[in-house]
N, C-alpha and C positions, 0 to 999 in steps of 0.2 A: 694518691690512693687509686688502686686499680678497681675497675668495675667488672663484674661478671658479664659474659656475653648473654644476650637475651635467649631465653629458652624458646625454641621453635615450636610451633603447633604441628603435631604429627598426625597425618591422615594416612591410614593404612587401607589399601584396596586389596581385599582378601577374598578368596574363594578356594576351597580345597579341591574343587572340581576343575579340571583343565578345560580350556576352550570357552570360558565364561566371558571373555572380553576384558579381563582384568588388566592386562598390560596396555591395551588400547585406552582404557579409562585412565590409568595411572599416568601415562606419558602425556596424553592430551590435557588432563587436569593440571598436571604440574606446569605445563607450558602456559595454560590459561592464567594460572596464578602469577607466573612470571610476566606475562603480557600486561597484567593489571598493576605491575610495579613492585611486586614482592621478590625477595631473594629466596630462591627455591632450590632444594636439593632433592634429587630423585634417588631412592635407595632400591636396588634390585636385590631382593632377598630370596629369589628363586635360583637354585643351583643350575637350572637350564640357561639362565642368563639372557632371557629375551630382551629385557630393557637395555642390558649392556650391548647386545648385538645391535639393537636399534641405535644406541648412542654411537657405536663404531661406524654405522652406516652414514651418519651425518658428520663424522669427524669430530664429535664432541662439541659441536657448535651451538646446539640449542639449549642444553641444560647440563649442569654437573651431575654425573651419575656415578654412584659408588656401589660396588657389590658387597653385600653383607648377608651371606647365606649360611649363617651359623646361629646356634642357640644363644650365643653371646651378644646378640643384637642390642639388648638394652645397655650393656656396658660399652659396646663399640660406638653406639650413637652418642653417648655422653662424652666420648673422647673427641668428637668432631667439633672443630671450631670453624668460624667463618661468618657468624652473625646471621645465619639463615632465619627467615621468618616462618617458612613452611618446610617440612620434610614430608614428601610423599613416598610411601612404601609400596612397591609392587610385590605382593606376597607370593609365597611358594604354594603350589597345589600339592595335595596328597602328603604333606609332611606336617603332622600335627604339632611337633615341637617348635618348628619354625613359625607356624601360625600363632602359637601361644606366645612366642617371644615378641611378635609384632603387635599382638593384642595388648601385651603388657606395657608397651611404650606409647601406644596410640591415644590420642585425644578423641579421634573419630575413626570408626571402622565402617567402611563402605563395602557392601557385599554385592558385586554385580551378579545378576542371575538372568540367564536367558529364559525366554518364555516357553519352558518345557517342563513337564512333570519330573523328569530326571534331575534337572537342576534344582527344583524345589526340594526333592528328597535329599539331594546331596548336601544341601545347606545345613542340615540338622547338626552335624558334628561341630561346625564352626559356630553356630548359634550357641551350642552348649559351652564352648570355650569362652565366648564373650560373656555369657551370663555368669559363668563361674568367676570371671574376673570382676564383673560388676558387683557381685556379692561381697568381694573383698575390699572394694574401693568406693563404696557408697554410690554406685551407679556409673562409674567411669570404666571404659570409654563410652561415649555416645555411639550408637550403631544404627544403621539403616540399610535397607535393600535398595538396589538400583537395577531397574529393568534394562538389560542391554540387548542390542540387536533385535529390538522389537520390529515387527512388520507392521507398517502403518495401515490404518483402515481395517484392522481386524479386532475381534473381541478378545483374542487370546491374552493380550497383555493385561487387560482388565481382570480376566479370570485368574491369571497368575498373581496379580496384586492381592486379590481376595484370599488366595491360598496362602500366600506368604504372611499375611496378617496373623495367621494362626500361630506363628512363631513368637509373636509379641514385640517385634521390631517394626517401626514404620517403614513404609515403602515410599521412596522419594517420588515427588511429582514429576521430576525430570529424569530422563534416561537417554540412551542412545538408540538410534534406529538402524535398521539393516541398510547400510549405505556403502557403496563400493569405495568411497573416498577413505574410509577408515583403514582397510587393509592395503590399499594402493599407496597411501602416504606412509604408512608404517614400514612398508617394504623398502623404502628408500631413506628411512631414518628421519622422516618429516612428521608433522602433525597436520590436522585438518586446517590449521591456520595458514598453511602454505598456499592455499587456494582461496583468496579473499572472495567473500560473497556466497560461499556454499552454505547450505542449511545446517551442516554438521557443526559449524562454528557456534551457531546459536544454541545448539544442544549442549555443547561443552560449557559454554559460558553460563547457561542456566544451571547446569549441574554444579559448577564452581560456586555460583552465588547461593544456591540452596545449601551447600555444605557449610559455607561461611556463616549462614544463619543458624546452623545447628551447633556451632561451637559453644562450649560451655563458658 
């Protein structure tokens, strides 16, 4: 008797505004889950292929990365075998149909937002997409904002959190700070875990732990 492979938990990191830190969060989050002992697949659903470029830079040594930048993402994802426990989706900016496809397959949607009013305003379309999906599925997927590239010791992140609460989604307690290690490690296809002891590791691990607590 054959058994069906386990259904992975899908975490979609989405923001239709470019430059939100989406790929940085997705790659580091996926690697953190792997470091914790899970089998993880990273899906690049952005036609620009940033996560695929990152994967090429490290020779495919850190994570399996698959490009799925079409509206057929739900069907394509079902066709993937391999016993993955988690699938992390790096979403596409500015393409509503691709974002909708990612929302459809996600168990959790994480929306990275930089502490700026422009990012807050730009989140409205994605929020509407998620809420429309939740109405059809009795509340799924779970969704939350993540403050990315926050500047430490400023009030701005707190003010942004208050503004985002108006959308009706929670704001994660943990996020990323403005640290040089994020872009420098990304440029060579690495994660912040490549430099043991740096404070960015604690940020990513805290984000991963908080997301796991959100799972339905």
